[in-house]
Each structure stands twice: as C-alpha cells, then as structure tokens.
MMTF fields as JSON, N, C-alpha, C and O atoms, coordinates in Angstrom:
{
  "mmtfVersion": "1.0.0",
  "mmtfProducer": "UNKNOWN",
  "numBonds": 159,
  "numAtoms": 160,
  "numGroups": 40,
  "numChains": 1,
  "numModels": 1,
  "chainsPerModel": [1],
  "groupsPerChain": [40],
  "chainIdList": ["A"],
  "bondAtomList": [4, 2, 8, 6, 12, 10, 16, 14, 20, 18, 24, 22, 28, 26, 32, 30, 36, 34, 40, 38, 44, 42, 48, 46, 52, 50, 56, 54, 60, 58, 64, 62, 68, 66, 72, 70, 76, 74, 80, 78, 84, 82, 88, 86, 92, 90, 96, 94, 100, 98, 104, 102, 108, 106, 112, 110, 116, 114, 120, 118, 124, 122, 128, 126, 132, 130, 136, 134, 140, 138, 144, 142, 148, 146, 152, 150, 156, 154],
  "bondOrderList": [1, 1, 1, 1, 1, 1, 1, 1, 1, 1, 1, 1, 1, 1, 1, 1, 1, 1, 1, 1, 1, 1, 1, 1, 1, 1, 1, 1, 1, 1, 1, 1, 1, 1, 1, 1, 1, 1, 1],
  "groupList": [{"groupName": "MET", "atomNameList": ["N", "CA", "C", "O"], "elementList": ["N", "C", "C", "O"], "formalChargeList": [0, 0, 0, 0], "bondAtomList": [1, 0, 2, 1, 3, 2], "bondOrderList": [1, 1, 2], "singleLetterCode": "M", "chemCompType": "L-PEPTIDE LINKING"}, {"groupName": "LYS", "atomNameList": ["N", "CA", "C", "O"], "elementList": ["N", "C", "C", "O"], "formalChargeList": [0, 0, 0, 0], "bondAtomList": [1, 0, 2, 1, 3, 2], "bondOrderList": [1, 1, 2], "singleLetterCode": "K", "chemCompType": "L-PEPTIDE LINKING"}, {"groupName": "TRP", "atomNameList": ["N", "CA", "C", "O"], "elementList": ["N", "C", "C", "O"], "formalChargeList": [0, 0, 0, 0], "bondAtomList": [1, 0, 2, 1, 3, 2], "bondOrderList": [1, 1, 2], "singleLetterCode": "W", "chemCompType": "L-PEPTIDE LINKING"}, {"groupName": "ASP", "atomNameList": ["N", "CA", "C", "O"], "elementList": ["N", "C", "C", "O"], "formalChargeList": [0, 0, 0, 0], "bondAtomList": [1, 0, 2, 1, 3, 2], "bondOrderList": [1, 1, 2], "singleLetterCode": "D", "chemCompType": "L-PEPTIDE LINKING"}, {"groupName": "ASN", "atomNameList": ["N", "CA", "C", "O"], "elementList": ["N", "C", "C", "O"], "formalChargeList": [0, 0, 0, 0], "bondAtomList": [1, 0, 2, 1, 3, 2], "bondOrderList": [1, 1, 2], "singleLetterCode": "N", "chemCompType": "L-PEPTIDE LINKING"}, {"groupName": "GLY", "atomNameList": ["N", "CA", "C", "O"], "elementList": ["N", "C", "C", "O"], "formalChargeList": [0, 0, 0, 0], "bondAtomList": [1, 0, 2, 1, 3, 2], "bondOrderList": [1, 1, 2], "singleLetterCode": "G", "chemCompType": "PEPTIDE LINKING"}, {"groupName": "ARG", "atomNameList": ["N", "CA", "C", "O"], "elementList": ["N", "C", "C", "O"], "formalChargeList": [0, 0, 0, 0], "bondAtomList": [1, 0, 2, 1, 3, 2], "bondOrderList": [1, 1, 2], "singleLetterCode": "R", "chemCompType": "L-PEPTIDE LINKING"}, {"groupName": "SER", "atomNameList": ["N", "CA", "C", "O"], "elementList": ["N", "C", "C", "O"], "formalChargeList": [0, 0, 0, 0], "bondAtomList": [1, 0, 2, 1, 3, 2], "bondOrderList": [1, 1, 2], "singleLetterCode": "S", "chemCompType": "L-PEPTIDE LINKING"}, {"groupName": "LEU", "atomNameList": ["N", "CA", "C", "O"], "elementList": ["N", "C", "C", "O"], "formalChargeList": [0, 0, 0, 0], "bondAtomList": [1, 0, 2, 1, 3, 2], "bondOrderList": [1, 1, 2], "singleLetterCode": "L", "chemCompType": "L-PEPTIDE LINKING"}, {"groupName": "ILE", "atomNameList": ["N", "CA", "C", "O"], "elementList": ["N", "C", "C", "O"], "formalChargeList": [0, 0, 0, 0], "bondAtomList": [1, 0, 2, 1, 3, 2], "bondOrderList": [1, 1, 2], "singleLetterCode": "I", "chemCompType": "L-PEPTIDE LINKING"}, {"groupName": "PRO", "atomNameList": ["N", "CA", "C", "O"], "elementList": ["N", "C", "C", "O"], "formalChargeList": [0, 0, 0, 0], "bondAtomList": [1, 0, 2, 1, 3, 2], "bondOrderList": [1, 1, 2], "singleLetterCode": "P", "chemCompType": "L-PEPTIDE LINKING"}, {"groupName": "VAL", "atomNameList": ["N", "CA", "C", "O"], "elementList": ["N", "C", "C", "O"], "formalChargeList": [0, 0, 0, 0], "bondAtomList": [1, 0, 2, 1, 3, 2], "bondOrderList": [1, 1, 2], "singleLetterCode": "V", "chemCompType": "L-PEPTIDE LINKING"}, {"groupName": "PHE", "atomNameList": ["N", "CA", "C", "O"], "elementList": ["N", "C", "C", "O"], "formalChargeList": [0, 0, 0, 0], "bondAtomList": [1, 0, 2, 1, 3, 2], "bondOrderList": [1, 1, 2], "singleLetterCode": "F", "chemCompType": "L-PEPTIDE LINKING"}, {"groupName": "HIS", "atomNameList": ["N", "CA", "C", "O"], "elementList": ["N", "C", "C", "O"], "formalChargeList": [0, 0, 0, 0], "bondAtomList": [1, 0, 2, 1, 3, 2], "bondOrderList": [1, 1, 2], "singleLetterCode": "H", "chemCompType": "L-PEPTIDE LINKING"}, {"groupName": "GLU", "atomNameList": ["N", "CA", "C", "O"], "elementList": ["N", "C", "C", "O"], "formalChargeList": [0, 0, 0, 0], "bondAtomList": [1, 0, 2, 1, 3, 2], "bondOrderList": [1, 1, 2], "singleLetterCode": "E", "chemCompType": "L-PEPTIDE LINKING"}, {"groupName": "GLN", "atomNameList": ["N", "CA", "C", "O"], "elementList": ["N", "C", "C", "O"], "formalChargeList": [0, 0, 0, 0], "bondAtomList": [1, 0, 2, 1, 3, 2], "bondOrderList": [1, 1, 2], "singleLetterCode": "Q", "chemCompType": "L-PEPTIDE LINKING"}, {"groupName": "THR", "atomNameList": ["N", "CA", "C", "O"], "elementList": ["N", "C", "C", "O"], "formalChargeList": [0, 0, 0, 0], "bondAtomList": [1, 0, 2, 1, 3, 2], "bondOrderList": [1, 1, 2], "singleLetterCode": "T", "chemCompType": "L-PEPTIDE LINKING"}],
  "groupTypeList": [0, 0, 1, 2, 3, 4, 5, 6, 7, 8, 7, 8, 9, 10, 5, 11, 3, 7, 12, 13, 9, 11, 14, 15, 0, 14, 4, 14, 7, 0, 16, 14, 4, 4, 5, 9, 3, 0, 7, 0],
  "groupIdList": [1, 2, 3, 4, 5, 6, 7, 8, 9, 10, 11, 12, 13, 14, 15, 16, 17, 18, 19, 20, 21, 22, 23, 24, 25, 26, 27, 28, 29, 30, 31, 32, 33, 34, 35, 36, 37, 38, 39, 40],
  "secStructList": [7, 3, 3, 7, 6, 6, 1, 7, 3, 3, 7, 7, 7, 5, 6, 6, 5, 7, 7, 7, 7, 7, 7, 7, 7, 6, 6, 7, 7, 1, 7, 7, 7, 6, 6, 7, 7, 7, 7, 7],
  "xCoordList": [0.846, 0.003, 0.892, 1.72, 0.737, 1.456, 0.735, -0.485, 1.459, 0.864, 1.473, 2.672, 0.679, 1.118, 1.192, 0.54, 1.994, 2.122, 0.8, 0.607, -0.115, -1.385, -2.439, -3.585, -2.06, -2.979, -3.683, -4.308, -3.594, -4.215, -3.366, -2.205, -3.922, -3.186, -3.5, -4.467, -2.672, -2.835, -2.337, -1.216, -3.134, -2.709, -1.829, -2.148, -0.702, 0.232, 0.307, 0.196, 0.496, 0.621, 2.042, 2.418, 2.856, 4.228, 4.231, 3.444, 5.119, 5.194, 4.292, 4.454, 3.354, 2.442, 2.685, 2.889, 2.662, 2.887, 4.384, 5.118, 4.816, 6.217, 6.355, 5.676, 7.221, 7.416, 8.758, 9.357, 9.223, 10.396, 10.188, 9.437, 10.847, 10.68, 11.65, 12.837, 11.153, 11.96, 11.9, 10.82, 13.048, 13.077, 13.421, 14.308, 12.725, 12.95, 14.145, 14.204, 15.088, 16.238, 15.767, 14.79, 16.449, 16.035, 15.984, 15.059, 16.946, 16.995, 16.542, 16.729, 15.966, 15.578, 14.072, 13.372, 13.558, 12.135, 11.735, 12.427, 10.64, 10.141, 9.12, 8.447, 8.995, 7.997, 8.475, 7.653, 9.793, 10.301, 9.904, 10.172, 9.26, 8.784, 9.341, 8.813, 10.407, 11.059, 10.085, 10.234, 9.095, 8.195, 7.019, 6.233, 6.879, 5.776, 4.607, 4.754, 3.444, 2.252, 1.508, 0.902, 1.545, 0.903, -0.421, -0.984, -0.924, -2.182, -3.381, -3.31, -4.473, -5.699, -6.763, -7.881],
  "yCoordList": [-1.168, -0.005, 1.235, 1.403, 2.08, 3.347, 4.377, 4.509, 5.109, 6.143, 7.487, 7.687, 8.413, 9.738, 10.633, 10.363, 11.712, 12.681, 13.345, 13.767, 13.446, 14.132, 13.22, 13.632, 11.985, 11.082, 10.098, 9.151, 10.302, 9.382, 8.126, 8.117, 7.071, 5.826, 5.231, 5.616, 4.298, 3.663, 2.222, 1.994, 1.266, -0.133, -0.404, 0.007, -1.108, -1.481, -2.984, -3.667, -3.514, -4.959, -5.259, -4.945, -5.873, -6.241, -7.17, -8.113, -6.894, -7.698, -7.187, -7.572, -6.33, -5.746, -4.244, -3.713, -3.561, -2.105, -1.832, -2.558, -0.773, -0.348, 0.672, 1.699, 0.413, 1.324, 1.048, -0.007, 1.992, 1.791, 2.479, 3.449, 1.978, 2.486, 3.633, 3.512, 4.746, 5.91, 6.067, 6.233, 6.014, 6.172, 7.615, 8.207, 8.179, 9.548, 9.588, 8.823, 10.482, 10.666, 11.379, 12.127, 11.161, 11.736, 13.254, 13.842, 13.911, 15.376, 15.933, 17.126, 15.147, 15.576, 15.656, 14.737, 16.756, 16.919, 16.312, 16.52, 15.573, 14.982, 15.901, 15.494, 17.136, 18.039, 18.717, 19.232, 18.736, 19.339, 18.465, 17.263, 19.079, 18.284, 18.787, 18.443, 19.6, 20.101, 20.772, 20.63, 21.496, 22.261, 21.477, 22.035, 20.215, 19.414, 19.512, 19.237, 19.907, 20.019, 18.695, 18.301, 17.998, 16.698, 16.812, 15.795, 18.03, 18.209, 17.786, 17.719, 17.504, 17.092, 18.092, 17.921],
  "zCoordList": [0.0, -0.001, -0.006, 0.89, -0.972, -1.062, -0.21, -0.312, 0.628, 1.458, 1.078, 1.271, 0.543, 0.147, 1.373, 2.381, 1.29, 2.383, 2.732, 3.872, 1.771, 2.031, 2.667, 2.847, 3.01, 3.679, 2.763, 3.24, 1.464, 0.521, 0.372, 0.782, -0.204, -0.409, -1.782, -2.439, -2.19, -3.491, -3.388, -2.934, -3.794, -3.788, -4.994, -6.11, -4.764, -5.823, -5.9, -4.882, -7.115, -7.305, -7.743, -8.872, -6.854, -7.237, -8.453, -8.528, -9.396, -10.605, -11.724, -12.882, -11.38, -12.376, -12.48, -13.571, -11.324, -11.284, -11.173, -10.502, -11.844, -11.764, -10.642, -10.664, -9.657, -8.551, -7.882, -8.09, -7.082, -6.247, -4.913, -4.811, -3.908, -2.54, -2.321, -2.625, -1.795, -1.466, 0.042, 0.61, 0.689, 2.141, 2.484, 1.87, 3.459, 3.877, 4.837, 5.799, 4.564, 5.44, 6.689, 6.643, 7.81, 9.085, 9.048, 9.609, 8.405, 8.374, 7.036, 6.794, 6.172, 4.833, 4.74, 5.166, 4.183, 3.992, 2.649, 1.653, 2.605, 1.358, 0.699, -0.248, 1.188, 0.62, -0.649, -1.407, -0.912, -2.142, -3.32, -3.331, -4.318, -5.448, -6.783, -7.841, -6.739, -7.958, -8.918, -10.132, -8.412, -9.256, -9.83, -10.595, -9.486, -9.991, -9.018, -7.827, -9.536, -8.693, -8.659, -9.655, -7.52, -7.389, -6.629, -6.223, -6.43, -5.684, -6.526, -7.753, -5.838, -6.504, -6.286, -6.773]
}
C-alpha cells in the first residue's frame, strides 16, 4: 500500500505495477517536489 504525504493511499501490485521504494532521510524533507504540482 502506497501512502502519500497528504494522507491518501494507493494499492500497488508487485510484478504488475512499476514502482520503487523511497526512504525519507532523518533530516531531509520529502515536501520538495522540484516544481511538480501533485495536488488534486
């Protein structure tokens, strides 16, 4: 289950969906999105 920062989630199917795991560093903010608006 993918959990977004905004509280939403998305089910992923290993072997079918393409994804990779990104781990948040202790002192690093994951809020920087390089100018991409991911809001809904």
